[in-house]
C-alpha positions in Angstrom: -34.7 164.0 -63.3 -34.0 166.6 -66.0 -30.7 166.5 -67.7 -29.6 170.2 -68.3 -27.3 169.2 -71.2 -30.5 168.5 -73.2 -32.0 171.9 -72.4 -34.5 173.4 -74.9 -33.9 177.0 -75.7 -36.6 179.0 -77.5 -36.6 182.6 -78.4 -39.5 184.8 -79.5 -40.1 185.4 -83.1 -42.4 188.3 -82.3 -45.1 189.6 -79.9 -48.8 189.5 -79.7 -50.7 192.9 -79.4 -54.1 192.7 -77.9 -56.5 194.8 -75.9 -55.8 192.7 -72.8 -53.3 194.2 -70.3 -54.5 192.0 -67.4 -55.6 188.4 -67.5 -58.5 189.0 -65.2 -61.7 189.4 -67.3 -60.0 188.1 -70.5 -61.8 185.5 -72.7 -60.3 182.1 -71.9 -60.4 180.7 -75.5 -60.5 182.2 -79.0 -64.2 181.0 -79.3 -65.0 183.4 -76.5 -63.1 186.2 -78.2 -65.0 186.3 -81.5 -64.2 189.5 -83.3 -61.5 190.7 -80.8 -58.9 192.2 -83.0 -55.2 192.1 -82.3 -51.9 191.7 -84.1 -48.8 189.6 -84.2 -45.7 191.7 -84.7 -42.9 189.6 -86.0 -39.2 190.6 -85.6 -38.0 191.8 -89.0 -35.6 188.8 -89.5 -38.6 186.5 -89.7 -40.6 188.5 -92.3 -39.8 186.1 -95.2 -41.4 183.3 -93.2 -44.8 184.9 -93.7 -44.7 184.3 -97.5 -47.8 182.4 -98.7 -49.7 182.7 -95.4 -52.3 185.1 -96.8 -54.3 182.2 -98.4 -55.3 180.7 -95.0 -58.3 181.8 -93.0 -56.8 180.9 -89.6 -53.4 180.4 -88.0 -52.2 178.6 -85.0 -50.2 180.8 -82.6 -47.9 179.0 -80.2 -46.7 181.4 -77.4 -45.1 181.6 -74.0 -47.3 182.3 -71.0 -44.8 185.0 -69.9 -46.8 186.0 -66.8 -47.2 182.5 -65.5 -45.0 181.7 -62.5 -44.1 178.1 -61.6 -46.5 175.3 -62.3 -49.0 173.0 -60.6 -49.7 169.4 -61.7 -53.3 169.7 -60.5 -55.4 172.8 -61.2 -59.0 174.0 -61.1 -59.6 175.1 -64.7 -61.8 178.0 -65.6 -64.7 175.9 -66.8 -64.9 173.6 -63.7 -64.8 173.7 -60.0 -63.0 170.4 -59.6 -59.3 169.9 -59.6 -57.9 168.3 -62.8 -54.5 167.2 -64.0 -52.8 170.1 -65.7 -52.3 168.1 -68.9 -56.1 167.6 -69.1 -56.6 171.4 -69.2 -55.4 174.5 -71.1 -54.4 176.2 -67.8 -51.4 178.6 -68.1 -49.5 177.3 -65.0 -47.7 174.4 -66.8 -44.2 172.8 -66.5 -43.5 174.3 -70.0 -45.8 177.4 -70.1 -46.7 177.2 -73.8 -50.1 178.4 -75.0 -51.9 177.7 -78.2 -54.7 179.8 -79.9 -56.3 179.4 -83.3 -57.1 182.9 -84.6 -58.6 184.3 -87.7 -56.0 185.8 -90.1 -57.4 189.1 -91.4 -54.3 190.5 -93.2 -50.5 190.2 -93.6 -48.9 193.6 -93.6 -45.2 193.4 -93.8 -44.0 191.9 -90.5 -47.4 192.3 -89.0 -50.4 189.9 -89.0 -53.7 191.4 -88.3 -55.8 188.8 -86.4 -59.2 188.3 -84.8 -60.5 186.1 -82.0 -57.5 187.0 -79.8 -57.6 185.6 -76.3 -54.0 186.4 -75.4 -52.4 189.1 -73.2 -50.8 192.1 -74.8 -47.0 191.6 -75.1 -47.1 187.8 -75.1 -44.0 186.4 -76.8 -44.8 184.3 -80.0 -42.8 181.1 -80.4 -44.2 179.9 -83.7 -47.0 180.4 -86.2 -48.5 177.6 -88.2 -51.4 177.5 -90.7 -54.6 176.0 -89.5 -55.7 173.4 -92.0 -59.2 172.1 -91.2 -58.6 168.8 -93.1 -55.6 168.1 -90.7 -56.6 169.9 -87.5 -60.4 169.6 -87.0 -61.9 166.5 -85.4 -65.4 167.8 -84.5 -66.9 164.4 -83.6 -64.2 163.4 -81.0 -64.8 163.2 -77.3 -64.2 166.4 -75.1 -63.2 164.4 -72.0 -64.2 166.0 -68.7 -65.3 169.2 -70.5 -68.4 167.3 -71.9 -71.2 169.8 -72.2 -69.2 172.6 -70.6 -67.7 173.6 -73.9 -70.7 175.8 -74.7 -69.9 177.8 -71.5 -66.7 179.1 -72.9 -68.3 182.1 -74.5 -69.4 183.4 -71.1 -66.4 182.4 -69.1 -63.7 184.9 -68.3 -60.3 184.5 -66.6 -60.1 185.3 -62.9 -57.2 185.4 -60.4 -56.9 181.6 -59.9 -53.6 181.4 -61.8 -52.1 184.7 -60.5 -49.2 184.6 -58.0 -46.9 181.8 -57.0 -47.7 178.1 -57.4 -46.4 174.9 -56.0 -43.3 174.9 -58.2 
């Protein structure tokens, strides 16, 4: 049971600009969006928070899947044809529809970050930005779970309509 007195309230700090107006046909991970340019437009009151970010090659974007409706605890992810637990996937239809992408930071221009490897819908609300630190964030020798040898398929995979429309919740 959820206790509403402990509700979490988040508000966007900005919005992602990308060439993707529709999820269908979009790359499903930043690795499949190599070179796709976009921007993060921060609200002016958060500009000072961008200080010192220019020294990083990549940033982690945390965002709200604003076009996701409801959630499903079991989903068929894009790189599989079997149903999986939603928490073992990066599918957008989640109890808390929060997405994560690690993108290349090209430039900081005032309240705007120019980024590459964007796999996010245009107009997506940004919840937070964090520096990507390879020494902290990269574990290349770890196990990929059910993804196994499918990870290489991500460059060819594109989003389809499987998460469009209403879900079980």
